[in-house]
Every structure is written in C-alpha cells, then in structure tokens.
Chimera marker file (.cmm) of the C-alpha trace (Angstrom):
<marker_set name="trace">
<marker id="1" x="13.626" y="-20.069" z="16.390" r="1" g="1" b="0" radius="0.5"/>
<marker id="2" x="15.406" y="-16.752" z="16.997" r="1" g="1" b="0" radius="0.5"/>
<marker id="3" x="14.534" y="-15.682" z="13.460" r="1" g="1" b="0" radius="0.5"/>
<marker id="4" x="10.804" y="-16.202" z="14.057" r="1" g="1" b="0" radius="0.5"/>
<marker id="5" x="10.880" y="-14.251" z="17.327" r="1" g="1" b="0" radius="0.5"/>
<marker id="6" x="12.508" y="-11.343" z="15.482" r="1" g="1" b="0" radius="0.5"/>
<marker id="7" x="9.970" y="-11.547" z="12.684" r="1" g="1" b="0" radius="0.5"/>
<marker id="8" x="7.042" y="-11.637" z="15.091" r="1" g="1" b="0" radius="0.5"/>
<marker id="9" x="8.409" y="-8.685" z="17.087" r="1" g="1" b="0" radius="0.5"/>
<marker id="10" x="8.961" y="-6.642" z="13.949" r="1" g="1" b="0" radius="0.5"/>
<marker id="11" x="5.485" y="-7.552" z="12.711" r="1" g="1" b="0" radius="0.5"/>
<marker id="12" x="3.941" y="-6.475" z="16.008" r="1" g="1" b="0" radius="0.5"/>
<marker id="13" x="5.916" y="-3.217" z="15.893" r="1" g="1" b="0" radius="0.5"/>
<marker id="14" x="4.620" y="-2.436" z="12.430" r="1" g="1" b="0" radius="0.5"/>
<marker id="15" x="1.075" y="-3.425" z="13.312" r="1" g="1" b="0" radius="0.5"/>
<marker id="16" x="1.122" y="-1.396" z="16.491" r="1" g="1" b="0" radius="0.5"/>
<marker id="17" x="2.250" y="1.771" z="14.776" r="1" g="1" b="0" radius="0.5"/>
<marker id="18" x="0.330" y="1.484" z="11.500" r="1" g="1" b="0" radius="0.5"/>
<marker id="19" x="-1.989" y="4.393" z="10.829" r="1" g="1" b="0" radius="0.5"/>
<marker id="20" x="-5.491" y="3.512" z="9.765" r="1" g="1" b="0" radius="0.5"/>
<marker id="21" x="-7.281" y="5.867" z="7.388" r="1" g="1" b="0" radius="0.5"/>
<marker id="22" x="-10.890" y="5.568" z="6.402" r="1" g="1" b="0" radius="0.5"/>
<marker id="23" x="-12.169" y="6.315" z="2.951" r="1" g="1" b="0" radius="0.5"/>
<marker id="24" x="-15.647" y="7.810" z="2.557" r="1" g="1" b="0" radius="0.5"/>
<marker id="25" x="-15.975" y="6.040" z="-0.776" r="1" g="1" b="0" radius="0.5"/>
<marker id="26" x="-15.354" y="2.575" z="0.670" r="1" g="1" b="0" radius="0.5"/>
<marker id="27" x="-16.409" y="0.890" z="3.861" r="1" g="1" b="0" radius="0.5"/>
<marker id="28" x="-13.576" y="0.887" z="6.405" r="1" g="1" b="0" radius="0.5"/>
<marker id="29" x="-11.878" y="-2.454" z="6.812" r="1" g="1" b="0" radius="0.5"/>
<marker id="30" x="-12.447" y="-4.338" z="10.029" r="1" g="1" b="0" radius="0.5"/>
<marker id="31" x="-9.414" y="-3.582" z="12.260" r="1" g="1" b="0" radius="0.5"/>
<marker id="32" x="-8.970" y="-7.269" z="13.146" r="1" g="1" b="0" radius="0.5"/>
<marker id="33" x="-8.950" y="-8.215" z="9.469" r="1" g="1" b="0" radius="0.5"/>
<marker id="34" x="-6.493" y="-5.408" z="8.707" r="1" g="1" b="0" radius="0.5"/>
<marker id="35" x="-4.147" y="-6.708" z="11.419" r="1" g="1" b="0" radius="0.5"/>
<marker id="36" x="-4.400" y="-10.266" z="10.139" r="1" g="1" b="0" radius="0.5"/>
<marker id="37" x="-3.656" y="-9.164" z="6.590" r="1" g="1" b="0" radius="0.5"/>
<marker id="38" x="-0.678" y="-7.090" z="7.673" r="1" g="1" b="0" radius="0.5"/>
<marker id="39" x="0.728" y="-9.959" z="9.751" r="1" g="1" b="0" radius="0.5"/>
<marker id="40" x="0.264" y="-12.304" z="6.800" r="1" g="1" b="0" radius="0.5"/>
<marker id="41" x="1.925" y="-9.781" z="4.483" r="1" g="1" b="0" radius="0.5"/>
<marker id="42" x="4.980" y="-9.444" z="6.736" r="1" g="1" b="0" radius="0.5"/>
<marker id="43" x="5.276" y="-13.188" z="7.190" r="1" g="1" b="0" radius="0.5"/>
<marker id="44" x="4.947" y="-13.877" z="3.454" r="1" g="1" b="0" radius="0.5"/>
<marker id="45" x="7.331" y="-11.046" z="2.565" r="1" g="1" b="0" radius="0.5"/>
<marker id="46" x="9.934" y="-12.319" z="5.022" r="1" g="1" b="0" radius="0.5"/>
<marker id="47" x="9.601" y="-15.783" z="3.583" r="1" g="1" b="0" radius="0.5"/>
<marker id="48" x="9.592" y="-14.708" z="-0.095" r="1" g="1" b="0" radius="0.5"/>
<marker id="49" x="12.568" y="-12.369" z="0.291" r="1" g="1" b="0" radius="0.5"/>
<marker id="50" x="14.359" y="-14.960" z="2.450" r="1" g="1" b="0" radius="0.5"/>
<marker id="51" x="15.286" y="-12.281" z="4.985" r="1" g="1" b="0" radius="0.5"/>
<marker id="52" x="17.773" y="-13.054" z="7.700" r="1" g="1" b="0" radius="0.5"/>
<marker id="53" x="17.055" y="-11.840" z="11.226" r="1" g="1" b="0" radius="0.5"/>
<marker id="54" x="19.605" y="-9.059" z="10.765" r="1" g="1" b="0" radius="0.5"/>
<marker id="55" x="18.019" y="-7.976" z="7.494" r="1" g="1" b="0" radius="0.5"/>
<marker id="56" x="14.535" y="-8.049" z="9.056" r="1" g="1" b="0" radius="0.5"/>
<marker id="57" x="15.650" y="-5.823" z="11.916" r="1" g="1" b="0" radius="0.5"/>
<marker id="58" x="17.008" y="-3.242" z="9.468" r="1" g="1" b="0" radius="0.5"/>
<marker id="59" x="14.453" y="-3.600" z="6.679" r="1" g="1" b="0" radius="0.5"/>
<marker id="60" x="11.057" y="-3.467" z="8.392" r="1" g="1" b="0" radius="0.5"/>
<marker id="61" x="11.502" y="-0.130" z="10.223" r="1" g="1" b="0" radius="0.5"/>
<marker id="62" x="12.611" y="1.434" z="6.919" r="1" g="1" b="0" radius="0.5"/>
<marker id="63" x="9.666" y="-0.152" z="5.129" r="1" g="1" b="0" radius="0.5"/>
<marker id="64" x="7.356" y="1.269" z="7.807" r="1" g="1" b="0" radius="0.5"/>
<marker id="65" x="8.854" y="4.747" z="7.362" r="1" g="1" b="0" radius="0.5"/>
<marker id="66" x="8.454" y="4.505" z="3.579" r="1" g="1" b="0" radius="0.5"/>
<marker id="67" x="4.856" y="3.284" z="3.884" r="1" g="1" b="0" radius="0.5"/>
<marker id="68" x="4.033" y="6.167" z="6.244" r="1" g="1" b="0" radius="0.5"/>
<marker id="69" x="5.233" y="8.628" z="3.588" r="1" g="1" b="0" radius="0.5"/>
<marker id="70" x="3.194" y="6.856" z="0.907" r="1" g="1" b="0" radius="0.5"/>
<marker id="71" x="0.200" y="6.785" z="3.240" r="1" g="1" b="0" radius="0.5"/>
<marker id="72" x="0.468" y="10.561" z="3.767" r="1" g="1" b="0" radius="0.5"/>
<marker id="73" x="0.404" y="11.134" z="0.014" r="1" g="1" b="0" radius="0.5"/>
<marker id="74" x="-2.538" y="8.775" z="-0.357" r="1" g="1" b="0" radius="0.5"/>
<marker id="75" x="-4.362" y="10.744" z="2.339" r="1" g="1" b="0" radius="0.5"/>
<marker id="76" x="-3.664" y="13.916" z="0.371" r="1" g="1" b="0" radius="0.5"/>
<marker id="77" x="-5.108" y="12.227" z="-2.733" r="1" g="1" b="0" radius="0.5"/>
<marker id="78" x="-8.143" y="11.166" z="-0.715" r="1" g="1" b="0" radius="0.5"/>
<marker id="79" x="-8.611" y="14.747" z="0.509" r="1" g="1" b="0" radius="0.5"/>
<marker id="80" x="-8.532" y="16.033" z="-3.068" r="1" g="1" b="0" radius="0.5"/>
<marker id="81" x="-11.067" y="13.400" z="-4.090" r="1" g="1" b="0" radius="0.5"/>
<marker id="82" x="-13.320" y="14.409" z="-1.200" r="1" g="1" b="0" radius="0.5"/>
<marker id="83" x="-13.075" y="18.041" z="-2.317" r="1" g="1" b="0" radius="0.5"/>
<marker id="84" x="-14.080" y="17.087" z="-5.839" r="1" g="1" b="0" radius="0.5"/>
<marker id="85" x="-16.930" y="14.962" z="-4.512" r="1" g="1" b="0" radius="0.5"/>
<marker id="86" x="-18.195" y="17.836" z="-2.366" r="1" g="1" b="0" radius="0.5"/>
<marker id="87" x="-18.057" y="20.248" z="-5.309" r="1" g="1" b="0" radius="0.5"/>
<marker id="88" x="-20.037" y="17.853" z="-7.479" r="1" g="1" b="0" radius="0.5"/>
<marker id="89" x="-22.705" y="17.500" z="-4.797" r="1" g="1" b="0" radius="0.5"/>
<marker id="90" x="-23.233" y="21.273" z="-4.713" r="1" g="1" b="0" radius="0.5"/>
<marker id="91" x="-26.177" y="22.027" z="-7.011" r="1" g="1" b="0" radius="0.5"/>
<marker id="92" x="-25.089" y="25.677" z="-7.349" r="1" g="1" b="0" radius="0.5"/>
<marker id="93" x="-21.568" y="24.829" z="-8.485" r="1" g="1" b="0" radius="0.5"/>
<marker id="94" x="-20.569" y="24.888" z="-12.147" r="1" g="1" b="0" radius="0.5"/>
<marker id="95" x="-17.412" y="22.988" z="-13.065" r="1" g="1" b="0" radius="0.5"/>
<marker id="96" x="-14.872" y="25.002" z="-15.014" r="1" g="1" b="0" radius="0.5"/>
<marker id="97" x="-12.019" y="23.864" z="-17.227" r="1" g="1" b="0" radius="0.5"/>
<marker id="98" x="-9.658" y="25.525" z="-14.743" r="1" g="1" b="0" radius="0.5"/>
<marker id="99" x="-11.045" y="23.280" z="-11.959" r="1" g="1" b="0" radius="0.5"/>
<marker id="100" x="-10.579" y="20.152" z="-14.046" r="1" g="1" b="0" radius="0.5"/>
<marker id="101" x="-6.988" y="21.074" z="-14.920" r="1" g="1" b="0" radius="0.5"/>
<marker id="102" x="-6.200" y="22.072" z="-11.338" r="1" g="1" b="0" radius="0.5"/>
<marker id="103" x="-7.482" y="18.856" z="-9.776" r="1" g="1" b="0" radius="0.5"/>
<marker id="104" x="-5.981" y="16.673" z="-12.506" r="1" g="1" b="0" radius="0.5"/>
<marker id="105" x="-2.610" y="18.389" z="-12.020" r="1" g="1" b="0" radius="0.5"/>
<marker id="106" x="-2.731" y="17.933" z="-8.236" r="1" g="1" b="0" radius="0.5"/>
<marker id="107" x="-3.613" y="14.243" z="-8.482" r="1" g="1" b="0" radius="0.5"/>
<marker id="108" x="-1.024" y="13.565" z="-11.192" r="1" g="1" b="0" radius="0.5"/>
<marker id="109" x="1.604" y="15.374" z="-9.116" r="1" g="1" b="0" radius="0.5"/>
<marker id="110" x="0.891" y="13.160" z="-6.129" r="1" g="1" b="0" radius="0.5"/>
<marker id="111" x="1.035" y="10.039" z="-8.317" r="1" g="1" b="0" radius="0.5"/>
<marker id="112" x="4.444" y="11.142" z="-9.613" r="1" g="1" b="0" radius="0.5"/>
<marker id="113" x="5.606" y="11.819" z="-6.060" r="1" g="1" b="0" radius="0.5"/>
<marker id="114" x="4.501" y="8.349" z="-4.937" r="1" g="1" b="0" radius="0.5"/>
<marker id="115" x="6.252" y="6.785" z="-7.928" r="1" g="1" b="0" radius="0.5"/>
<marker id="116" x="9.462" y="8.712" z="-7.195" r="1" g="1" b="0" radius="0.5"/>
<marker id="117" x="9.324" y="7.708" z="-3.532" r="1" g="1" b="0" radius="0.5"/>
<marker id="118" x="8.898" y="4.042" z="-4.456" r="1" g="1" b="0" radius="0.5"/>
<marker id="119" x="11.876" y="4.179" z="-6.777" r="1" g="1" b="0" radius="0.5"/>
<marker id="120" x="14.013" y="5.934" z="-4.173" r="1" g="1" b="0" radius="0.5"/>
<marker id="121" x="13.023" y="3.447" z="-1.470" r="1" g="1" b="0" radius="0.5"/>
<marker id="122" x="13.793" y="0.391" z="-3.568" r="1" g="1" b="0" radius="0.5"/>
<marker id="123" x="17.220" y="1.677" z="-4.543" r="1" g="1" b="0" radius="0.5"/>
<marker id="124" x="17.954" y="2.898" z="-0.997" r="1" g="1" b="0" radius="0.5"/>
<marker id="125" x="17.472" y="-0.534" z="0.569" r="1" g="1" b="0" radius="0.5"/>
<marker id="126" x="20.419" y="-1.892" z="-1.389" r="1" g="1" b="0" radius="0.5"/>
<marker id="127" x="22.504" y="-1.609" z="1.770" r="1" g="1" b="0" radius="0.5"/>
<marker id="128" x="20.166" y="-4.109" z="3.497" r="1" g="1" b="0" radius="0.5"/>
<marker id="129" x="18.870" y="-6.324" z="0.698" r="1" g="1" b="0" radius="0.5"/>
<marker id="130" x="20.732" y="-8.059" z="-2.090" r="1" g="1" b="0" radius="0.5"/>
<marker id="131" x="19.947" y="-7.069" z="-5.675" r="1" g="1" b="0" radius="0.5"/>
<marker id="132" x="17.834" y="-10.226" z="-6.040" r="1" g="1" b="0" radius="0.5"/>
<marker id="133" x="15.928" y="-9.370" z="-2.859" r="1" g="1" b="0" radius="0.5"/>
<marker id="134" x="15.294" y="-5.841" z="-4.122" r="1" g="1" b="0" radius="0.5"/>
<marker id="135" x="13.741" y="-7.242" z="-7.301" r="1" g="1" b="0" radius="0.5"/>
<marker id="136" x="11.827" y="-9.809" z="-5.259" r="1" g="1" b="0" radius="0.5"/>
<marker id="137" x="10.454" y="-6.962" z="-3.142" r="1" g="1" b="0" radius="0.5"/>
<marker id="138" x="9.122" y="-5.259" z="-6.280" r="1" g="1" b="0" radius="0.5"/>
<marker id="139" x="7.450" y="-8.498" z="-7.392" r="1" g="1" b="0" radius="0.5"/>
<marker id="140" x="6.061" y="-9.267" z="-3.939" r="1" g="1" b="0" radius="0.5"/>
<marker id="141" x="4.659" y="-5.785" z="-3.404" r="1" g="1" b="0" radius="0.5"/>
<marker id="142" x="2.941" y="-5.786" z="-6.788" r="1" g="1" b="0" radius="0.5"/>
<marker id="143" x="1.505" y="-9.275" z="-6.449" r="1" g="1" b="0" radius="0.5"/>
<marker id="144" x="0.301" y="-8.759" z="-2.887" r="1" g="1" b="0" radius="0.5"/>
<marker id="145" x="-1.488" y="-5.511" z="-3.734" r="1" g="1" b="0" radius="0.5"/>
<marker id="146" x="-3.089" y="-7.024" z="-6.847" r="1" g="1" b="0" radius="0.5"/>
<marker id="147" x="-4.323" y="-10.048" z="-4.925" r="1" g="1" b="0" radius="0.5"/>
<marker id="148" x="-5.606" y="-7.840" z="-2.145" r="1" g="1" b="0" radius="0.5"/>
<marker id="149" x="-7.561" y="-5.695" z="-4.598" r="1" g="1" b="0" radius="0.5"/>
<marker id="150" x="-9.028" y="-8.769" z="-6.281" r="1" g="1" b="0" radius="0.5"/>
<marker id="151" x="-10.119" y="-10.171" z="-2.911" r="1" g="1" b="0" radius="0.5"/>
<marker id="152" x="-11.694" y="-6.859" z="-1.911" r="1" g="1" b="0" radius="0.5"/>
<marker id="153" x="-13.649" y="-6.499" z="-5.119" r="1" g="1" b="0" radius="0.5"/>
<marker id="154" x="-14.619" y="-10.160" z="-5.484" r="1" g="1" b="0" radius="0.5"/>
<marker id="155" x="-18.262" y="-10.538" z="-4.454" r="1" g="1" b="0" radius="0.5"/>
<marker id="156" x="-18.731" y="-12.260" z="-1.089" r="1" g="1" b="0" radius="0.5"/>
<marker id="157" x="-19.856" y="-15.876" z="-1.303" r="1" g="1" b="0" radius="0.5"/>
<marker id="158" x="-18.907" y="-16.259" z="-4.939" r="1" g="1" b="0" radius="0.5"/>
<marker id="159" x="-16.102" y="-18.470" z="-6.079" r="1" g="1" b="0" radius="0.5"/>
<marker id="160" x="-13.654" y="-17.437" z="-8.693" r="1" g="1" b="0" radius="0.5"/>
<marker id="161" x="-15.131" y="-17.169" z="-12.123" r="1" g="1" b="0" radius="0.5"/>
<marker id="162" x="-13.798" y="-19.021" z="-15.110" r="1" g="1" b="0" radius="0.5"/>
<marker id="163" x="-10.219" y="-18.247" z="-15.888" r="1" g="1" b="0" radius="0.5"/>
<marker id="164" x="-9.585" y="-16.260" z="-19.005" r="1" g="1" b="0" radius="0.5"/>
<marker id="165" x="-7.046" y="-17.589" z="-21.395" r="1" g="1" b="0" radius="0.5"/>
<marker id="166" x="-4.061" y="-15.324" z="-21.922" r="1" g="1" b="0" radius="0.5"/>
<marker id="167" x="-3.169" y="-14.470" z="-25.473" r="1" g="1" b="0" radius="0.5"/>
<link id1="1" id2="2" r="1" g="1" b="0" radius="0.2"/>
<link id1="2" id2="3" r="1" g="1" b="0" radius="0.2"/>
<link id1="3" id2="4" r="1" g="1" b="0" radius="0.2"/>
<link id1="4" id2="5" r="1" g="1" b="0" radius="0.2"/>
<link id1="5" id2="6" r="1" g="1" b="0" radius="0.2"/>
<link id1="6" id2="7" r="1" g="1" b="0" radius="0.2"/>
<link id1="7" id2="8" r="1" g="1" b="0" radius="0.2"/>
<link id1="8" id2="9" r="1" g="1" b="0" radius="0.2"/>
<link id1="9" id2="10" r="1" g="1" b="0" radius="0.2"/>
<link id1="10" id2="11" r="1" g="1" b="0" radius="0.2"/>
<link id1="11" id2="12" r="1" g="1" b="0" radius="0.2"/>
<link id1="12" id2="13" r="1" g="1" b="0" radius="0.2"/>
<link id1="13" id2="14" r="1" g="1" b="0" radius="0.2"/>
<link id1="14" id2="15" r="1" g="1" b="0" radius="0.2"/>
<link id1="15" id2="16" r="1" g="1" b="0" radius="0.2"/>
<link id1="16" id2="17" r="1" g="1" b="0" radius="0.2"/>
<link id1="17" id2="18" r="1" g="1" b="0" radius="0.2"/>
<link id1="18" id2="19" r="1" g="1" b="0" radius="0.2"/>
<link id1="19" id2="20" r="1" g="1" b="0" radius="0.2"/>
<link id1="20" id2="21" r="1" g="1" b="0" radius="0.2"/>
<link id1="21" id2="22" r="1" g="1" b="0" radius="0.2"/>
<link id1="22" id2="23" r="1" g="1" b="0" radius="0.2"/>
<link id1="23" id2="24" r="1" g="1" b="0" radius="0.2"/>
<link id1="24" id2="25" r="1" g="1" b="0" radius="0.2"/>
<link id1="25" id2="26" r="1" g="1" b="0" radius="0.2"/>
<link id1="26" id2="27" r="1" g="1" b="0" radius="0.2"/>
<link id1="27" id2="28" r="1" g="1" b="0" radius="0.2"/>
<link id1="28" id2="29" r="1" g="1" b="0" radius="0.2"/>
<link id1="29" id2="30" r="1" g="1" b="0" radius="0.2"/>
<link id1="30" id2="31" r="1" g="1" b="0" radius="0.2"/>
<link id1="31" id2="32" r="1" g="1" b="0" radius="0.2"/>
<link id1="32" id2="33" r="1" g="1" b="0" radius="0.2"/>
<link id1="33" id2="34" r="1" g="1" b="0" radius="0.2"/>
<link id1="34" id2="35" r="1" g="1" b="0" radius="0.2"/>
<link id1="35" id2="36" r="1" g="1" b="0" radius="0.2"/>
<link id1="36" id2="37" r="1" g="1" b="0" radius="0.2"/>
<link id1="37" id2="38" r="1" g="1" b="0" radius="0.2"/>
<link id1="38" id2="39" r="1" g="1" b="0" radius="0.2"/>
<link id1="39" id2="40" r="1" g="1" b="0" radius="0.2"/>
<link id1="40" id2="41" r="1" g="1" b="0" radius="0.2"/>
<link id1="41" id2="42" r="1" g="1" b="0" radius="0.2"/>
<link id1="42" id2="43" r="1" g="1" b="0" radius="0.2"/>
<link id1="43" id2="44" r="1" g="1" b="0" radius="0.2"/>
<link id1="44" id2="45" r="1" g="1" b="0" radius="0.2"/>
<link id1="45" id2="46" r="1" g="1" b="0" radius="0.2"/>
<link id1="46" id2="47" r="1" g="1" b="0" radius="0.2"/>
<link id1="47" id2="48" r="1" g="1" b="0" radius="0.2"/>
<link id1="48" id2="49" r="1" g="1" b="0" radius="0.2"/>
<link id1="49" id2="50" r="1" g="1" b="0" radius="0.2"/>
<link id1="50" id2="51" r="1" g="1" b="0" radius="0.2"/>
<link id1="51" id2="52" r="1" g="1" b="0" radius="0.2"/>
<link id1="52" id2="53" r="1" g="1" b="0" radius="0.2"/>
<link id1="53" id2="54" r="1" g="1" b="0" radius="0.2"/>
<link id1="54" id2="55" r="1" g="1" b="0" radius="0.2"/>
<link id1="55" id2="56" r="1" g="1" b="0" radius="0.2"/>
<link id1="56" id2="57" r="1" g="1" b="0" radius="0.2"/>
<link id1="57" id2="58" r="1" g="1" b="0" radius="0.2"/>
<link id1="58" id2="59" r="1" g="1" b="0" radius="0.2"/>
<link id1="59" id2="60" r="1" g="1" b="0" radius="0.2"/>
<link id1="60" id2="61" r="1" g="1" b="0" radius="0.2"/>
<link id1="61" id2="62" r="1" g="1" b="0" radius="0.2"/>
<link id1="62" id2="63" r="1" g="1" b="0" radius="0.2"/>
<link id1="63" id2="64" r="1" g="1" b="0" radius="0.2"/>
<link id1="64" id2="65" r="1" g="1" b="0" radius="0.2"/>
<link id1="65" id2="66" r="1" g="1" b="0" radius="0.2"/>
<link id1="66" id2="67" r="1" g="1" b="0" radius="0.2"/>
<link id1="67" id2="68" r="1" g="1" b="0" radius="0.2"/>
<link id1="68" id2="69" r="1" g="1" b="0" radius="0.2"/>
<link id1="69" id2="70" r="1" g="1" b="0" radius="0.2"/>
<link id1="70" id2="71" r="1" g="1" b="0" radius="0.2"/>
<link id1="71" id2="72" r="1" g="1" b="0" radius="0.2"/>
<link id1="72" id2="73" r="1" g="1" b="0" radius="0.2"/>
<link id1="73" id2="74" r="1" g="1" b="0" radius="0.2"/>
<link id1="74" id2="75" r="1" g="1" b="0" radius="0.2"/>
<link id1="75" id2="76" r="1" g="1" b="0" radius="0.2"/>
<link id1="76" id2="77" r="1" g="1" b="0" radius="0.2"/>
<link id1="77" id2="78" r="1" g="1" b="0" radius="0.2"/>
<link id1="78" id2="79" r="1" g="1" b="0" radius="0.2"/>
<link id1="79" id2="80" r="1" g="1" b="0" radius="0.2"/>
<link id1="80" id2="81" r="1" g="1" b="0" radius="0.2"/>
<link id1="81" id2="82" r="1" g="1" b="0" radius="0.2"/>
<link id1="82" id2="83" r="1" g="1" b="0" radius="0.2"/>
<link id1="83" id2="84" r="1" g="1" b="0" radius="0.2"/>
<link id1="84" id2="85" r="1" g="1" b="0" radius="0.2"/>
<link id1="85" id2="86" r="1" g="1" b="0" radius="0.2"/>
<link id1="86" id2="87" r="1" g="1" b="0" radius="0.2"/>
<link id1="87" id2="88" r="1" g="1" b="0" radius="0.2"/>
<link id1="88" id2="89" r="1" g="1" b="0" radius="0.2"/>
<link id1="89" id2="90" r="1" g="1" b="0" radius="0.2"/>
<link id1="90" id2="91" r="1" g="1" b="0" radius="0.2"/>
<link id1="91" id2="92" r="1" g="1" b="0" radius="0.2"/>
<link id1="92" id2="93" r="1" g="1" b="0" radius="0.2"/>
<link id1="93" id2="94" r="1" g="1" b="0" radius="0.2"/>
<link id1="94" id2="95" r="1" g="1" b="0" radius="0.2"/>
<link id1="95" id2="96" r="1" g="1" b="0" radius="0.2"/>
<link id1="96" id2="97" r="1" g="1" b="0" radius="0.2"/>
<link id1="97" id2="98" r="1" g="1" b="0" radius="0.2"/>
<link id1="98" id2="99" r="1" g="1" b="0" radius="0.2"/>
<link id1="99" id2="100" r="1" g="1" b="0" radius="0.2"/>
<link id1="100" id2="101" r="1" g="1" b="0" radius="0.2"/>
<link id1="101" id2="102" r="1" g="1" b="0" radius="0.2"/>
<link id1="102" id2="103" r="1" g="1" b="0" radius="0.2"/>
<link id1="103" id2="104" r="1" g="1" b="0" radius="0.2"/>
<link id1="104" id2="105" r="1" g="1" b="0" radius="0.2"/>
<link id1="105" id2="106" r="1" g="1" b="0" radius="0.2"/>
<link id1="106" id2="107" r="1" g="1" b="0" radius="0.2"/>
<link id1="107" id2="108" r="1" g="1" b="0" radius="0.2"/>
<link id1="108" id2="109" r="1" g="1" b="0" radius="0.2"/>
<link id1="109" id2="110" r="1" g="1" b="0" radius="0.2"/>
<link id1="110" id2="111" r="1" g="1" b="0" radius="0.2"/>
<link id1="111" id2="112" r="1" g="1" b="0" radius="0.2"/>
<link id1="112" id2="113" r="1" g="1" b="0" radius="0.2"/>
<link id1="113" id2="114" r="1" g="1" b="0" radius="0.2"/>
<link id1="114" id2="115" r="1" g="1" b="0" radius="0.2"/>
<link id1="115" id2="116" r="1" g="1" b="0" radius="0.2"/>
<link id1="116" id2="117" r="1" g="1" b="0" radius="0.2"/>
<link id1="117" id2="118" r="1" g="1" b="0" radius="0.2"/>
<link id1="118" id2="119" r="1" g="1" b="0" radius="0.2"/>
<link id1="119" id2="120" r="1" g="1" b="0" radius="0.2"/>
<link id1="120" id2="121" r="1" g="1" b="0" radius="0.2"/>
<link id1="121" id2="122" r="1" g="1" b="0" radius="0.2"/>
<link id1="122" id2="123" r="1" g="1" b="0" radius="0.2"/>
<link id1="123" id2="124" r="1" g="1" b="0" radius="0.2"/>
<link id1="124" id2="125" r="1" g="1" b="0" radius="0.2"/>
<link id1="125" id2="126" r="1" g="1" b="0" radius="0.2"/>
<link id1="126" id2="127" r="1" g="1" b="0" radius="0.2"/>
<link id1="127" id2="128" r="1" g="1" b="0" radius="0.2"/>
<link id1="128" id2="129" r="1" g="1" b="0" radius="0.2"/>
<link id1="129" id2="130" r="1" g="1" b="0" radius="0.2"/>
<link id1="130" id2="131" r="1" g="1" b="0" radius="0.2"/>
<link id1="131" id2="132" r="1" g="1" b="0" radius="0.2"/>
<link id1="132" id2="133" r="1" g="1" b="0" radius="0.2"/>
<link id1="133" id2="134" r="1" g="1" b="0" radius="0.2"/>
<link id1="134" id2="135" r="1" g="1" b="0" radius="0.2"/>
<link id1="135" id2="136" r="1" g="1" b="0" radius="0.2"/>
<link id1="136" id2="137" r="1" g="1" b="0" radius="0.2"/>
<link id1="137" id2="138" r="1" g="1" b="0" radius="0.2"/>
<link id1="138" id2="139" r="1" g="1" b="0" radius="0.2"/>
<link id1="139" id2="140" r="1" g="1" b="0" radius="0.2"/>
<link id1="140" id2="141" r="1" g="1" b="0" radius="0.2"/>
<link id1="141" id2="142" r="1" g="1" b="0" radius="0.2"/>
<link id1="142" id2="143" r="1" g="1" b="0" radius="0.2"/>
<link id1="143" id2="144" r="1" g="1" b="0" radius="0.2"/>
<link id1="144" id2="145" r="1" g="1" b="0" radius="0.2"/>
<link id1="145" id2="146" r="1" g="1" b="0" radius="0.2"/>
<link id1="146" id2="147" r="1" g="1" b="0" radius="0.2"/>
<link id1="147" id2="148" r="1" g="1" b="0" radius="0.2"/>
<link id1="148" id2="149" r="1" g="1" b="0" radius="0.2"/>
<link id1="149" id2="150" r="1" g="1" b="0" radius="0.2"/>
<link id1="150" id2="151" r="1" g="1" b="0" radius="0.2"/>
<link id1="151" id2="152" r="1" g="1" b="0" radius="0.2"/>
<link id1="152" id2="153" r="1" g="1" b="0" radius="0.2"/>
<link id1="153" id2="154" r="1" g="1" b="0" radius="0.2"/>
<link id1="154" id2="155" r="1" g="1" b="0" radius="0.2"/>
<link id1="155" id2="156" r="1" g="1" b="0" radius="0.2"/>
<link id1="156" id2="157" r="1" g="1" b="0" radius="0.2"/>
<link id1="157" id2="158" r="1" g="1" b="0" radius="0.2"/>
<link id1="158" id2="159" r="1" g="1" b="0" radius="0.2"/>
<link id1="159" id2="160" r="1" g="1" b="0" radius="0.2"/>
<link id1="160" id2="161" r="1" g="1" b="0" radius="0.2"/>
<link id1="161" id2="162" r="1" g="1" b="0" radius="0.2"/>
<link id1="162" id2="163" r="1" g="1" b="0" radius="0.2"/>
<link id1="163" id2="164" r="1" g="1" b="0" radius="0.2"/>
<link id1="164" id2="165" r="1" g="1" b="0" radius="0.2"/>
<link id1="165" id2="166" r="1" g="1" b="0" radius="0.2"/>
<link id1="166" id2="167" r="1" g="1" b="0" radius="0.2"/>
</marker_set>
C-alpha cells in the first residue's frame, strides 16, 4: 500500500508541475484528458519497469527534469515552424535557398540536441534503475508515444482498420 501512495504522490507532483504548450497546427488537448493520460503513463511505467518506492522517489523527479528540457527544445522547434509558416503566408515573401538551409539546419540541430539529451538521460539513470529497467524504459517510452500518436490520428468513432501482415 505504501508503494501506491508514493506512486500517486509522485504522479500528482508531475501532473501539477507539467507545462502545457499549445500548437497552432493542432487543436490543444483537453486538460482533463492530458492529466488522465499522464497519470496512466506514470502508472503503466511504474508497473512495466517494476519500480520500487525508493526508485520511484528518485526516478520521477529526474524524469520530470529531463522532460522539461525536451519540452523546451520542442517549443523551440515549434517556434521555428511558426516562423516558417508565417513566412509562407506572406504573399510578398520569396523563399531563398539560404532560408531553406538555415531553417533545415536549425531544426536538425534541435533534433540532434533532443537525441543527445535522451541518450544522456538514459545512461544517467543507471544509478537509480537496473540495466534491464533502463532498457525497459526505452521500450516503454517508444511504445507509449507510438500508441499515443496512433490514438490521436485515428479518426473518432472508427474502429481499428484491418491489420496489415508483417513481412
């Protein structure tokens, strides 16, 4: 029972301090739904990684710090995309090769930075998680994000389509 109290408290901490950004290119997510998804994510992650209470207490604040850094870089990417969008809306603007290279370089640089930060985070949590848990974190994070994206882009009211056979 103590373990669940710790998990719930950590989940509430993360939910309470999570920054919410809105993207002009997508409708903002309902805050209640966002909270539910984050609570589910923390619960499932705790379960999948088989975190002890002690590990949860150490791991989740570090995860939150890491996600804040990633979120900042994603906001920077979003700002670049908004700049590009605004340029393209301007009827008097003519795109140059220099612009294309500049924006592509900025976006690629941020992608590299995010990738480097992910690698550094995963290796840095070795003092909290076992090697197996570190690998499980990689799997969990990837699967959760993929499932989330599929659920976002799946048309409302439609069931899953026929499964494609893997080759």
